[in-house]
LUMVEX-355513 format. One record per atom (N, C-alpha, C): residue in one letter; y, z, x negated. Coordinates in steps of 0.2 Angstrom, whole numbers, padded with zeros to 4 digits, always signed. Last residue first. Layout:
// residues N
AYZX ...
//
This chain:
// residues 182
R+0401+0009-0222 R+0399+0011-0229 R+0392+0010-0230 A+0412+0007-0211 A+0406+0003-0213 A+0405+0004-0220 S+0418+0021-0202 S+0419+0016-0208 S+0412+0013-0209 G+0416+0030-0192 G+0422+0026-0192 G+0423+0021-0197 N+0404+0037-0193 N+0409+0040-0196 N+0416+0036-0196 Q+0395+0028-0187 Q+0395+0035-0184 Q+0402+0038-0187 T+0399+0011-0181 T+0398+0016-0187 T+0399+0023-0184 S+0395-0004-0173 S+0397+0003-0173 S+0395+0007-0179 V+0398-0020-0170 V+0395-0016-0176 V+0398-0009-0175 R+0395-0031-0158 R+0399-0025-0160 R+0395-0021-0165 I+0396-0049-0158 I+0392-0043-0160 I+0397-0037-0161 S+0395-0064-0150 S+0400-0059-0152 S+0395-0052-0153 F+0392-0082-0153 F+0390-0075-0151 F+0396-0070-0153 T+0388-0099-0148 T+0393-0094-0151 T+0390-0087-0149 L+0383-0115-0152 L+0380-0108-0150 L+0385-0103-0153 R+0392-0129-0146 R+0389-0125-0152 R+0387-0118-0149 G+0397-0137-0137 G+0391-0139-0139 G+0388-0134-0145 D+0409-0130-0134 D+0409-0136-0137 D+0403-0139-0140 A+0400-0116-0133 A+0406-0118-0133 A+0407-0125-0137 L+0388-0105-0126 L+0389-0112-0129 L+0397-0114-0128 G+0385-0088-0130 G+0386-0093-0125 G+0387-0100-0129 I+0384-0070-0129 I+0382-0076-0132 I+0383-0082-0127 G+0389-0053-0133 G+0390-0059-0129 G+0387-0065-0133 A+0386-0042-0140 A+0391-0041-0135 A+0391-0047-0130 L+0373-0034-0147 L+0375-0041-0145 L+0380-0040-0139 H+0376-0022-0159 H+0374-0023-0152 H+0377-0030-0151 A+0371-0012-0173 A+0374-0018-0171 A+0371-0019-0164 R+0376+0003-0182 R+0372+0000-0176 R+0375-0006-0174 S+0376+0011-0198 S+0379+0007-0193 S+0373+0005-0187 S+0373+0019-0209 S+0376+0022-0203 S+0378+0017-0197 S+0370+0010-0219 S+0365+0015-0217 S+0367+0019-0210 T+0373-0007-0217 T+0375+0000-0219 T+0370+0005-0216 A+0366-0018-0212 A+0372-0019-0218 A+0373-0012-0221 S+0358-0018-0202 S+0355-0015-0208 S+0360-0015-0214 A+0365-0025-0192 A+0363-0018-0191 A+0361-0014-0197 L+0367-0037-0198 L+0373-0033-0197 L+0371-0026-0196 G+0354-0042-0198 G+0357-0041-0204 G+0363-0036-0203 D+0351-0042-0184 D+0347-0038-0188 D+0351-0036-0195 L+0361-0052-0180 L+0361-0046-0177 L+0357-0040-0181 T+0356-0063-0188 T+0363-0060-0189 T+0363-0053-0186 R+0343-0065-0182 R+0344-0063-0189 R+0350-0060-0191 A+0348-0069-0169 A+0344-0063-0170 A+0344-0060-0177 V+0355-0081-0173 V+0359-0075-0170 V+0355-0069-0170 T+0343-0088-0177 T+0349-0086-0182 T+0353-0081-0180 T+0337-0090-0165 T+0334-0086-0170 T+0339-0083-0176 L+0346-0098-0158 L+0345-0091-0156 L+0342-0087-0161 D+0355-0108-0170 D+0350-0107-0165 D+0350-0100-0163 R+0367-0109-0178 R+0363-0116-0176 R+0358-0115-0170 A+0381-0099-0173 A+0374-0100-0176 A+0371-0107-0174 G+0397-0091-0174 G+0392-0096-0172 G+0386-0096-0176 G+0407-0076-0170 G+0405-0082-0174 G+0400-0087-0170 T+0414-0060-0171 T+0413-0066-0167 T+0411-0072-0172 V+0413-0043-0171 V+0412-0049-0175 V+0411-0055-0170 F+0421-0028-0173 F+0419-0033-0168 F+0419-0040-0171 Y+0417-0012-0181 Y+0419-0019-0181 Y+0417-0023-0175 G+0421+0005-0179 G+0417+0000-0182 G+0421-0007-0182 D+0430+0014-0173 D+0423+0016-0173 D+0418+0010-0176 P+0442+0007-0172 P+0442+0014-0175 P+0434+0016-0177 R+0439-0010-0178 R+0440-0005-0173 R+0440+0002-0176 R+0443-0026-0184 R+0442-0019-0186 R+0444-0014-0180 D+0436-0041-0182 D+0441-0036-0179 D+0439-0029-0180 L+0433-0056-0187 L+0431-0049-0189 L+0437-0045-0187 A+0428-0073-0183 A+0433-0067-0183 A+0430-0060-0184 N+0418-0081-0186 N+0425-0084-0184 N+0430-0079-0185 L+0405-0084-0197 L+0409-0079-0193 L+0416-0082-0192 W+0389-0092-0195 W+0396-0091-0198 W+0400-0087-0194 A+0372-0096-0200 A+0377-0093-0196 A+0384-0092-0199 G+0365-0102-0209 G+0365-0105-0203 G+0369-0102-0198 S+0360-0088-0218 S+0362-0095-0218 S+0361-0098-0211 P+0366-0072-0212 P+0361-0077-0214 P+0363-0084-0215 I+0376-0059-0216 I+0376-0065-0212 I+0371-0070-0215 A+0377-0049-0225 A+0372-0048-0220 A+0371-0054-0216 N+0388-0051-0233 N+0381-0052-0236 N+0375-0052-0231 G+0398-0047-0225 G+0397-0054-0227 G+0390-0056-0229 L+0396-0034-0225 L+0395-0037-0219 L+0394-0045-0220 R+0398-0031-0238 R+0392-0029-0235 R+0391-0033-0229 A+0412-0035-0239 A+0406-0038-0244 A+0400-0037-0241 L+0418-0026-0231 L+0418-0033-0229 L+0412-0037-0233 A+0416-0014-0238 A+0413-0015-0231 A+0413-0022-0229 V+0423-0017-0250 V+0415-0016-0250 V+0412-0017-0243 A+0436-0018-0244 A+0433-0024-0248 A+0425-0023-0248 A+0437-0005-0239 A+0437-0011-0235 A+0434-0017-0238 D+0437+0002-0251 D+0432+0004-0246 D+0432-0002-0241 N+0449-0003-0257 N+0442-0004-0260 N+0437-0003-0255 G+0459+0000-0248 G+0458-0006-0250 G+0451-0007-0253 S+0463+0012-0243 S+0457+0010-0241 S+0455+0003-0243 H+0476+0015-0248 H+0470+0020-0250 H+0464+0017-0248 R+0483+0004-0244 R+0483+0005-0251 R+0477+0010-0253 A+0482+0006-0230 A+0479+0000-0233 A+0478+0001-0241 L+0489+0018-0229 L+0482+0017-0226 L+0479+0011-0230 A+0502+0013-0233 A+0498+0019-0236 A+0491+0019-0235 S+0504+0004-0223 S+0504+0002-0230 S+0500+0007-0234 E+0505+0012-0212 E+0500+0007-0212 E+0499+0005-0219 Q+0516+0020-0215 Q+0510+0023-0214 Q+0504+0018-0215 D+0526+0010-0216 D+0524+0014-0222 D+0518+0017-0221 I+0526+0005-0203 I+0524+0001-0208 I+0522+0005-0215 R+0531+0017-0197 R+0524+0014-0195 R+0522+0010-0201 Q+0544+0018-0203 Q+0539+0023-0204 Q+0532+0021-0202 L+0549+0006-0198 L+0548+0007-0205 L+0543+0012-0207 L+0550+0009-0184 L+0546+0003-0187 L+0544+0004-0194 A+0558+0020-0185 A+0552+0021-0182 A+0547+0015-0185 V+0570+0014-0190 V+0567+0019-0194 V+0560+0020-0191 E+0573+0005-0179 E+0571+0002-0185 E+0568+0008-0190 R+0575+0014-0169 R+0570+0010-0168 R+0568+0007-0175 A+0587+0020-0174 A+0581+0024-0173 A+0575+0020-0172 L+0596+0009-0174 L+0593+0012-0180 L+0587+0016-0180 A+0597+0008-0160 A+0594+0002-0164 A+0592+0005-0171 S+0603+0020-0157 S+0596+0018-0154 S+0593+0013-0158 V+0615+0019-0164 V+0610+0024-0166 V+0603+0023-0163 R+0621+0008-0157 R+0619+0007-0164 R+0614+0012-0167 L+0622+0014-0145 L+0618+0008-0145 L+0616+0007-0153 R+0631+0024-0148 R+0625+0026-0146 R+0620+0020-0146 Q+0642+0016-0152 Q+0639+0020-0157 Q+0632+0022-0155 P+0646+0010-0140 P+0644+0006-0145 P+0640+0010-0151 A+0649+0022-0132 A+0643+0018-0130 A+0641+0013-0136 H+0660+0031-0133 H+0655+0031-0138 H+0649+0027-0137 R+0667+0028-0121 R+0670+0027-0128 R+0665+0027-0133 E+0658+0031-0111 E+0660+0024-0112 E+0663+0023-0119 L+0657+0045-0114 L+0651+0041-0115 L+0653+0034-0115 L+0671+0049-0111 L+0668+0050-0117 L+0662+0046-0119 K+0671+0045-0097 K+0675+0042-0102 K+0673+0043-0109 E+0661+0054-0092 E+0660+0047-0092 E+0665+0043-0096 S+0668+0066-0095 S+0662+0065-0098 S+0660+0057-0098 Q+0679+0065-0086 Q+0680+0066-0094 Q+0674+0064-0097 V+0672+0066-0074 V+0676+0060-0076 V+0678+0060-0084 A+0667+0078-0075 A+0662+0072-0074 A+0666+0066-0076 T+0678+0086-0075 T+0674+0087-0081 T+0669+0080-0081 D+0683+0083-0062 D+0687+0082-0068 D+0683+0081-0074 T+0673+0088-0054 T+0674+0081-0054 T+0678+0079-0060 L+0674+0102-0058 L+0668+0098-0059 L+0669+0090-0059 R+0686+0105-0052 R+0685+0105-0059 R+0679+0101-0062 H+0684+0102-0039 H+0689+0098-0042 H+0688+0099-0050 E+0674+0112-0036 E+0672+0105-0035 E+0677+0100-0039 R+0682+0123-0038 R+0676+0122-0043 R+0674+0115-0042 W+0691+0122-0028 W+0693+0122-0035 W+0688+0121-0039 V+0682+0123-0017 V+0686+0117-0018 V+0689+0116-0025 Q+0678+0136-0019 Q+0673+0130-0019 Q+0677+0124-0020 I+0690+0143-0017 I+0686+0144-0023 I+0681+0138-0024 G+0692+0140-0003 G+0697+0138-0009 G+0694+0138-0015 S+0681+0146+0003 S+0682+0139+0003 S+0687+0136-0002 S+0684+0159+0000 S+0678+0156-0003 S+0678+0149-0003 A+0696+0161+0007 A+0696+0162+0000 A+0690+0158-0003 L+0692+0158+0020 L+0697+0154+0017 L+0697+0155+0009 L+0683+0169+0022 L+0681+0162+0023 L+0686+0157+0019 S+0692+0180+0021 S+0686+0179+0016 S+0684+0172+0016 V+0700+0177+0032 V+0703+0177+0025 V+0697+0176+0020 I+0691+0179+0042 I+0694+0172+0041 I+0697+0172+0034 G+0687+0192+0040 G+0682+0187+0040 G+0685+0180+0038 L+0699+0199+0043 L+0696+0199+0036 L+0691+0194+0035 L+0701+0195+0056 L+0706+0192+0051 L+0703+0193+0044 A+0690+0202+0062 A+0691+0194+0062 A+0695+0192+0057 L+0694+0215+0059 L+0688+0212+0056 L+0688+0204+0056 G+0706+0216+0067 G+0706+0217+0060 G+0700+0214+0056 V+0700+0214+0080 V+0705+0209+0077 V+0706+0209+0069 L+0692+0225+0080 L+0689+0219+0081 L+0694+0213+0078 R+0702+0235+0079 R+0697+0235+0074 R+0694+0228+0074 R+0709+0233+0091 R+0713+0232+0085 R+0708+0231+0079 L+0699+0235+0101 L+0702+0228+0100 L+0706+0227+0093 D+0697+0249+0099 D+0692+0244+0098 D+0694+0237+0097 G+0710+0253+0103 G+0707+0254+0097 G+0702+0250+0095 L+0710+0249+0117 L+0715+0246+0112 L+0713+0247+0105 D+0696+0244+0126 D+0699+0250+0123 D+0703+0246+0117 V+0697+0235+0141 V+0695+0235+0134 V+0699+0240+0130 R+0690+0232+0157 R+0695+0236+0153 R+0692+0236+0146 N+0689+0215+0163 N+0686+0221+0161 N+0692+0225+0157 G+0696+0203+0167 G+0693+0207+0172 G+0689+0214+0170 V+0701+0199+0155 V+0696+0195+0159 V+0692+0199+0164 F+0706+0214+0152 F+0705+0208+0148 F+0699+0205+0152 R+0718+0227+0152 R+0713+0223+0156 R+0713+0216+0153 I+0717+0240+0140 I+0721+0235+0143 I+0715+0231+0147 T+0719+0257+0136 T+0715+0251+0138 T+0720+0246+0140 E+0718+0272+0127 E+0723+0267+0129 E+0719+0260+0130 P+0708+0285+0133 P+0709+0280+0128 P+0714+0275+0131 D+0714+0301+0137 D+0711+0295+0139 D+0713+0289+0135 R+0711+0314+0125 R+0715+0310+0129 R+0711+0304+0132 P+0704+0330+0125 P+0704+0323+0124 P+0708+0319+0128 L+0715+0344+0122 L+0710+0340+0126 L+0710+0333+0124 L+0725+0350+0115 L+0719+0348+0111 L+0714+0345+0116 N+0742+0350+0114 N+0736+0349+0119 N+0730+0346+0115 V+0753+0363+0110 V+0748+0358+0108 V+0743+0357+0113 R+0770+0367+0111 R+0763+0367+0114 R+0759+0361+0111 M+0781+0379+0105 M+0778+0372+0104 M+0771+0373+0107 
//
């Protein structure tokens, strides 16, 4: 038996005017097939995932539609609970501050001189906003001084003055340092 250990000439074919090694061509075709199979597999997986997501979305939409009346009722109940909680908080605040508010209103009322009157008293977090009228500018000035001295921690500032229907009107801002008129 004879063994030839000399290198052989590679098997080649002629392709587009060039010689191409058949072994290289086989490897190239194998890699191309492997790439095509990988691409088809990943595309199939993606189509399957999209189909499942679409089914899940459709089922979720149906479930939401089926429970829409309950969700609306829960939302309405939540709004009612929030309103009742706010009313409860404001009621508790009013219950606890009733005496303090009465004293503060009495002090402000006592600070108004004769010839002046109040039309509105608006409570603010840092004091009060008072609107009213007076028979003359001197009475407005006395009202401003009276409101400023109504409490030890208040400051009164003239916010506006004018004539309405032939009457002298004013607005005064009464600021307190601690947020209450004591």
